[in-house]
C-alpha positions as CSV (number, residue, x, y, z in Angstrom):
1,M,80.6,102.4,122.2
2,I,83.2,99.6,121.7
3,A,85.9,102.3,121.6
4,D,84.6,103.8,124.9
5,A,84.7,100.4,126.5
6,H,88.2,99.8,125.3
7,E,89.3,103.2,126.6
8,S,87.7,102.5,129.9
9,E,89.5,99.2,130.2
10,S,92.9,100.8,129.3
11,R,92.4,103.4,132.0
12,A,91.5,100.7,134.5
13,Q,94.6,98.7,133.6
14,A,96.8,101.8,133.8
15,A,95.4,102.7,137.3
16,L,95.9,99.2,138.6
17,L,99.5,98.9,137.3
18,S,100.4,102.4,138.6
19,A,99.1,101.5,142.1
20,Y,101.1,98.3,142.2
21,I,104.3,99.9,141.0
22,A,103.9,102.9,143.3
23,S,103.3,100.7,146.3
24,A,106.2,98.5,145.4
25,T,108.5,101.5,145.0
26,F,107.5,102.8,148.5
27,W,108.6,99.5,150.0
28,L,111.8,99.5,148.0
29,I,112.8,102.9,149.5
30,V,111.8,101.9,153.1
31,T,113.4,98.5,153.1
32,T,116.6,99.4,151.3
33,A,117.1,102.5,153.6
34,V,117.1,99.8,156.4
35,G,119.6,97.8,154.3
36,V,122.0,100.8,154.0
37,L,121.8,101.3,157.8
38,L,122.6,97.6,158.3
39,S,125.6,97.8,155.9
40,F,127.1,100.6,158.0
41,K,126.7,98.6,161.2
42,F,129.4,96.2,160.0
43,P,132.3,98.8,159.9
44,F,130.7,100.9,162.7
45,P,129.2,98.4,165.2
46,D,128.3,101.2,167.7
47,L,126.0,102.9,165.2
48,A,122.3,103.1,166.2
49,T,122.3,100.9,169.2
50,S,118.6,101.3,170.1
51,P,116.8,97.9,170.4
52,Y,114.5,99.0,167.6
53,L,117.5,99.6,165.4
54,S,119.4,96.5,166.3
55,F,120.7,94.2,163.6
56,G,118.6,91.3,164.7
57,R,115.3,93.2,164.2
58,L,116.3,95.3,161.1
59,R,117.8,92.5,159.0
60,P,114.5,90.5,158.6
61,I,112.7,93.8,158.0
62,H,115.1,94.4,155.1
63,T,114.9,90.9,153.6
64,N,111.2,90.3,154.1
65,G,110.3,93.8,153.0
66,T,112.3,93.6,149.8
67,F,111.0,90.1,149.0
68,Y,107.4,90.6,149.7
69,G,106.7,94.4,150.0
70,F,108.7,95.4,146.9
71,A,109.5,92.5,144.5
72,S,106.3,90.4,145.0
73,V,104.0,93.4,144.8
74,A,105.7,94.7,141.6
75,L,105.7,91.3,140.0
76,C,102.1,90.7,140.8
77,G,101.1,94.0,139.2
78,L,103.2,93.4,136.1
79,S,101.8,89.8,135.8
80,I,98.2,91.0,135.9
81,Y,98.9,93.7,133.3
82,I,100.9,91.3,131.1
83,A,98.1,88.7,131.3
84,A,95.6,91.2,130.0
85,R,97.7,92.7,127.3
86,S,99.0,89.4,125.9
87,S,95.6,87.7,126.1
88,G,93.8,90.6,124.3
89,T,91.2,90.8,127.0
90,G,90.2,92.9,130.0
91,I,91.5,92.2,133.5
92,F,89.4,89.5,135.2
93,A,87.8,90.5,138.6
94,K,89.4,93.9,139.0
95,P,88.1,94.3,142.6
96,V,90.0,91.1,143.5
97,A,93.1,92.6,142.0
98,W,92.7,95.7,144.2
99,L,92.0,93.5,147.2
100,S,95.2,91.6,146.5
101,L,97.2,94.8,146.6
102,A,95.6,95.9,149.9
103,L,96.2,92.5,151.6
104,M,99.9,92.4,150.6
105,N,100.4,96.0,151.9
106,V,98.6,95.1,155.2
107,A,101.0,92.1,155.5
108,A,104.0,94.2,154.8
109,I,103.0,96.9,157.3
110,A,102.1,94.3,160.0
111,G,105.3,92.3,159.3
112,T,107.5,95.4,159.6
113,V,105.9,96.6,162.8
114,T,106.0,93.2,164.5
115,L,109.6,92.5,163.6
116,D,110.7,95.9,164.9
117,L,108.9,95.1,168.1
118,G,110.9,91.9,168.4
119,M,108.1,89.5,167.5
120,N,109.2,87.0,164.8
121,D,108.8,83.3,163.9
122,G,112.4,82.4,164.9
123,S,115.5,81.7,162.9
124,Q,113.8,80.9,159.6
125,E,115.4,83.1,157.0
126,Y,112.9,84.9,154.7
127,R,109.9,83.8,156.8
128,E,110.4,85.6,160.1
129,W,107.0,87.2,159.8
130,L,104.5,85.8,162.3
131,W,102.3,83.0,160.9
132,W,99.1,85.2,160.7
133,V,101.1,87.9,158.8
134,R,102.2,85.3,156.3
135,L,98.7,84.0,156.0
136,I,97.4,87.5,155.0
137,F,100.2,87.7,152.4
138,L,99.3,84.2,151.1
139,I,95.7,85.3,150.6
140,G,96.8,88.4,148.8
141,V,99.1,86.5,146.4
142,G,96.3,84.0,145.9
143,C,94.0,86.8,144.8
144,S,96.6,87.9,142.3
145,A,96.8,84.3,141.1
146,V,93.0,84.1,140.6
147,V,93.0,87.4,138.6
148,T,96.0,86.4,136.4
149,A,94.6,82.9,135.7
150,G,91.1,84.2,135.1
151,T,92.4,86.8,132.7
152,V,94.5,84.2,130.7
153,A,91.5,81.9,130.7
154,R,89.5,84.6,128.8
155,R,92.3,85.0,126.2
156,A,91.4,85.8,122.6
157,E,93.6,83.0,121.1
158,R,93.9,79.4,122.2
159,P,97.8,79.2,122.6
160,I,99.0,80.5,126.0
161,Y,101.7,83.1,125.4
162,I,105.1,82.0,126.8
163,A,105.2,84.9,129.4
164,N,102.0,83.5,130.9
165,W,103.5,80.1,131.2
166,Y,106.0,81.5,133.6
167,T,103.7,83.8,135.6
168,L,101.1,81.0,136.0
169,G,103.8,78.6,137.0
170,G,105.1,81.0,139.6
171,F,101.7,81.7,141.1
172,T,101.0,77.9,141.3
173,F,104.3,77.1,143.0
174,V,104.4,80.0,145.4
175,T,100.9,79.0,146.7
176,V,102.1,75.5,147.4
177,L,105.3,76.8,148.9
178,W,103.6,79.1,151.4
179,I,101.0,76.6,152.4
180,V,103.7,74.0,153.1
181,A,105.7,76.5,155.0
182,L,102.8,77.4,157.2
183,I,102.0,73.9,158.4
184,P,103.9,73.5,161.8
185,S,103.5,69.7,162.5
186,Y,106.6,68.5,160.6
187,Q,108.8,71.6,161.4
188,V,110.7,69.9,164.2
189,G,114.4,69.1,164.3
190,V,115.9,68.1,161.0
191,G,112.4,68.4,159.4
192,Q,112.5,72.1,160.1
193,V,115.9,72.4,158.5
194,S,114.8,70.5,155.4
195,L,111.7,72.6,155.1
196,Q,113.7,75.8,155.5
197,A,116.0,74.6,152.6
198,F,112.9,74.0,150.5
199,Y,111.3,77.3,151.3
200,M,114.1,79.9,151.1
201,H,115.6,78.6,147.9
202,N,112.3,78.1,146.1
203,A,111.0,81.5,147.0
204,V,113.8,82.8,144.7
205,G,113.8,80.1,142.0
206,M,110.2,79.1,141.7
207,W,108.5,82.4,142.5
208,F,110.7,85.4,141.7
209,T,112.6,83.8,138.8
210,F,109.5,82.5,137.1
211,V,107.5,85.7,137.3
212,A,110.5,87.9,136.4
213,L,111.2,85.8,133.4
214,G,107.6,86.1,132.5
215,A,107.9,89.9,132.5
216,A,111.0,89.6,130.4
217,Y,109.4,87.3,127.8
218,Y,106.6,89.8,127.3
219,S,108.5,93.1,127.5
220,L,111.6,92.3,125.4
221,P,109.6,91.4,122.2
222,K,107.4,94.4,122.8
223,L,110.3,96.8,123.0
224,L,112.2,95.3,120.1
225,N,109.0,94.8,117.9
226,R,109.9,91.3,117.1
227,P,108.8,87.8,118.4
228,I,110.7,85.9,121.0
229,Y,113.5,83.9,119.4
230,S,112.2,80.4,120.3
231,Y,109.0,79.3,121.9
232,S,110.5,75.8,122.3
233,L,113.6,77.1,124.1
234,G,111.3,79.0,126.5
235,V,109.2,75.9,127.2
236,L,112.4,73.8,127.7
237,A,113.7,76.3,130.2
238,F,110.4,76.4,132.0
239,W,110.0,72.7,132.5
240,T,113.7,71.9,133.3
241,N,113.6,74.7,135.9
242,A,110.4,73.2,137.3
243,V,112.1,69.7,137.5
244,F,115.5,70.7,138.9
245,Y,114.9,73.7,141.1
246,P,112.6,72.4,143.9
247,V,115.2,70.0,145.3
248,I,118.3,72.2,145.3
249,G,117.7,74.2,148.4
250,A,119.3,71.4,150.4
251,H,122.7,72.5,149.0
252,H,122.6,75.3,151.6
253,Y,122.9,72.6,154.3
254,E,125.8,70.5,153.2
255,F,127.7,68.9,156.1
256,S,124.6,69.2,158.2
257,P,122.4,66.5,159.8
258,L,120.3,66.4,156.6
259,P,120.6,62.9,154.9
260,W,123.8,62.7,152.8
261,W,121.8,61.4,149.8
262,L,119.6,64.5,149.9
263,Q,122.6,66.8,150.0
264,T,124.1,64.9,147.0
265,L,120.8,65.0,145.1
266,A,120.7,68.8,145.7
267,I,124.2,69.1,144.2
268,V,123.3,67.0,141.1
269,F,120.2,69.0,140.5
270,S,122.1,72.2,141.0
271,V,124.3,71.2,138.1
272,G,121.2,70.3,136.1
273,M,120.0,73.9,136.6
274,L,122.6,74.9,134.0
275,I,120.1,73.6,131.4
276,P,117.3,76.1,132.0
277,V,119.8,78.9,132.7
278,F,121.7,78.4,129.4
279,A,118.4,77.9,127.5
280,G,116.7,80.9,129.0
281,T,119.7,83.2,128.7
282,A,120.2,82.1,125.1
283,N,116.6,82.6,124.2
284,L,116.5,86.2,125.6
285,L,119.8,87.2,124.1
286,L,119.0,85.8,120.7
287,T,115.8,87.8,120.7
288,T,117.9,90.9,120.9
289,R,120.4,89.9,118.2
290,G,120.9,92.6,115.6
291,G,119.1,95.0,117.8
292,W,121.8,96.4,120.0
293,D,121.4,99.8,118.5
294,I,117.9,99.8,119.8
295,V,119.1,98.6,123.2
296,R,121.6,101.6,123.4
297,R,118.8,104.1,122.5
298,S,116.2,102.6,124.9
299,Y,115.9,103.5,128.5
300,A,114.3,100.1,129.4
301,L,116.4,97.6,127.4
302,P,119.7,98.3,129.2
303,F,118.0,97.1,132.4
304,F,117.0,93.9,130.7
305,A,120.5,93.4,129.3
306,A,122.0,93.8,132.8
307,G,119.3,91.6,134.3
308,I,119.9,88.8,131.8
309,A,123.6,89.0,132.3
310,Y,123.2,88.7,136.1
311,Y,120.7,85.8,135.6
312,F,123.4,83.9,133.8
313,L,126.2,84.8,136.1
314,G,124.4,84.6,139.4
315,S,122.7,81.2,138.5
316,S,125.9,79.7,137.2
317,Q,127.7,80.9,140.3
318,G,125.0,79.2,142.4
319,T,125.7,75.9,140.6
320,F,129.4,76.0,141.4
321,E,128.8,77.3,144.9
322,A,126.7,74.1,145.5
323,L,129.8,71.8,145.1
324,R,131.1,70.5,148.5
325,T,134.6,71.8,147.9
326,A,133.3,75.3,147.4
327,Q,130.8,75.1,150.3
328,A,133.7,74.2,152.6
329,Y,135.1,77.7,152.0
330,W,132.1,79.9,151.2
331,H,129.3,78.7,153.4
332,F,128.3,81.2,156.2
333,T,130.6,83.8,154.8
334,S,130.0,87.2,153.1
335,F,130.3,85.4,149.8
336,T,126.8,84.1,150.2
337,V,125.4,87.5,150.8
338,G,127.1,88.8,147.6
339,H,125.6,85.8,145.7
340,S,122.1,86.5,147.0
341,H,122.3,90.1,145.8
342,A,123.6,89.1,142.4
343,T,120.4,87.1,141.9
344,M,117.7,89.0,143.7
345,Y,119.1,92.5,142.8
346,G,121.3,92.0,139.7
347,F,118.7,89.7,138.1
348,I,115.2,90.1,139.6
349,T,115.3,93.8,140.4
350,F,116.8,94.9,137.1
351,I,114.2,92.8,135.3
352,I,111.5,94.5,137.3
353,W,112.9,98.0,136.5
354,G,113.2,97.1,132.8
355,A,109.5,96.0,132.8
356,V,108.4,99.1,134.6
357,Y,110.2,101.4,132.2
358,A,108.9,99.4,129.3
359,L,105.2,99.0,130.3
360,L,104.3,101.8,132.6
361,P,104.8,104.6,130.0
362,L,102.7,102.6,127.6
363,A,99.9,102.3,130.1
364,T,99.9,105.9,131.4
365,G,101.3,107.8,128.4
366,R,103.9,109.5,130.6
367,Q,107.6,109.2,130.0
368,P,110.4,109.2,132.6
369,S,113.4,111.5,132.4
370,L,115.9,109.9,130.1
371,L,118.8,111.5,132.0
372,L,117.6,110.4,135.4
373,T,116.9,106.9,134.0
374,G,120.5,106.8,133.0
375,V,121.6,107.9,136.4
376,H,119.4,105.2,137.9
377,F,120.9,102.5,135.7
378,W,124.5,103.3,136.2
379,F,124.3,103.9,140.0
380,A,122.4,100.7,140.4
381,L,124.7,98.6,138.1
382,V,128.0,99.9,139.4
383,G,126.7,99.7,143.0
384,V,125.5,96.1,142.8
385,T,128.6,95.0,140.9
386,L,130.9,96.6,143.5
387,Y,128.7,95.1,146.2
388,V,129.0,91.5,144.8
389,L,132.7,91.9,144.0
390,V,133.9,93.1,147.4
391,L,131.7,90.6,149.4
392,S,133.0,87.7,147.1
393,I,136.6,88.7,147.9
394,G,135.9,89.3,151.6
395,G,133.9,86.1,151.9
396,T,136.6,84.0,150.3
397,L,139.2,85.4,152.7
398,Q,136.9,84.6,155.6
399,G,136.5,81.0,154.4
400,I,140.3,80.6,154.0
401,E,140.8,81.8,157.5
402,W,138.2,79.3,158.9
403,A,139.5,76.4,156.8
404,S,143.1,77.2,158.0
405,G,142.0,76.8,161.6
406,N,143.0,80.3,162.6
407,P,141.2,82.2,165.4
408,F,137.8,83.6,164.4
409,I,139.0,87.2,164.9
410,N,141.4,86.7,162.0
411,S,138.4,86.2,159.6
412,V,136.8,89.4,161.0
413,E,139.9,91.4,160.4
414,A,140.3,89.9,156.9
415,A,136.7,90.9,155.9
416,A,136.5,94.3,157.6
417,P,137.9,96.5,154.8
418,F,135.4,95.0,152.4
419,W,132.5,95.7,154.7
420,L,133.1,99.5,154.3
421,A,133.2,99.1,150.5
422,R,129.9,97.2,150.8
423,A,128.4,100.2,152.6
424,V,129.5,102.6,149.9
425,A,128.1,100.3,147.2
426,G,124.8,100.0,149.1
427,T,124.6,103.8,149.3
428,M,125.0,104.0,145.5
429,M,122.2,101.5,145.1
430,F,119.9,103.5,147.4
431,I,120.6,106.7,145.5
432,A,119.5,104.8,142.4
433,H,116.3,103.8,144.2
434,L,115.5,107.5,145.0
435,V,115.9,108.4,141.3
436,F,113.7,105.5,140.3
437,A,111.0,106.7,142.8
438,Y,111.0,110.1,141.2
439,N,110.7,108.5,137.7
440,V,107.7,106.4,138.9
441,Y,106.1,109.6,140.2
442,V,106.6,111.2,136.8
443,M,105.2,108.1,135.0
444,T,102.1,107.8,137.3
445,V,101.0,111.2,138.5
446,P,99.6,113.7,135.9
447,Q,101.7,116.8,135.9
448,R,99.8,120.0,136.2
449,R,101.5,121.8,133.4
450,A,100.9,118.9,131.0
451,A,97.3,118.6,132.1
452,A,96.7,122.3,131.6
453,A,98.3,122.3,128.2
454,K,96.2,119.3,127.2
455,A,93.0,121.2,128.3
456,Q,93.7,124.3,126.2
457,P,91.8,124.5,122.9
458,A,93.8,123.9,119.8
């Protein structure tokens, strides 16, 4: 009877994880297809001129969809599954977990439709969704938070596993973040600018970063069959990230009407962020020491290796980009777009893929194609690296033209060749997403031939 209950719980966990990952993959395909179209609009500005396909409507569909339709849904599903497996217990309140998935999808659909109809919340990056759409999404994430916290609370052992430190921290902060961002009374003038700095940067650093690192802290030891290198380093990285990160969003508004002391504090705390970045990177890399042969043979571990490398490079780049001398050249240029993709794609998305390839086969018992996983990895890695490289060069040239006081059209002409290369890189990344979608299908949907073979008597 105990074995039957355990088997039933395992099937329920597999079904829930599969649904979250399949849903997230759908939004990855939709929103990055939009992103590819946008990338071609730069070198070919007369492409797709319908109002419904205009840059102003499609760009927030791409950013909000990838943030909240893809990454948030995937990370919520992984967090719930990791909480159950690491705590040695069943998922708490499964109907609430399914409700969470439904609400986040409703928000993503409503947000996409309203944005394409020209209805948005103004020039507030990453929160262009109408307030009621964001409220639906907040309730959905809150449901995932309740499920994750309730599952960890029922853990078999008293110590909380380090992965759950990060996931619970992420859920706690994102709830605060979205509630603060929904209150309109102080979002006037400079107050709106300050809140926008707080929101857009912490959505990355206190939500996606925390929950993605939680997935890495669980999956890496699982794949390598060894404990995390240092629990203490993990806790150090957790708390220093929590101390330094909330303030640093103001470094996006240097030389703006924001108080000079707030801008300076953001720069100082941006430098302080080197502590959790170095500690977290070292902890994850030291966990793999002596195991690189395993990494080369695995289809999941290379994604973690790339994600950890981009975590270090993208985060360190963000520190140096925060300095006023660098901001004078790079702010408002294509360099910033390259940096955001280095972190959200090179780091967060690669960690998500690594966790999916690590955990979904364990849950469903179905393996992806090793060849196609390799195609996925190399197209995505080469694509994002080319993307970041060409935009970094093009953005630097833009900034030099502006700082030199030359006519604005000079900066456009300097960056134009790199925009075409960006479109090519984006196409490579999208091809990788299609391959990933097929692998998710293989890992989640029972194949008829395999099912028939299993049903045959021995």
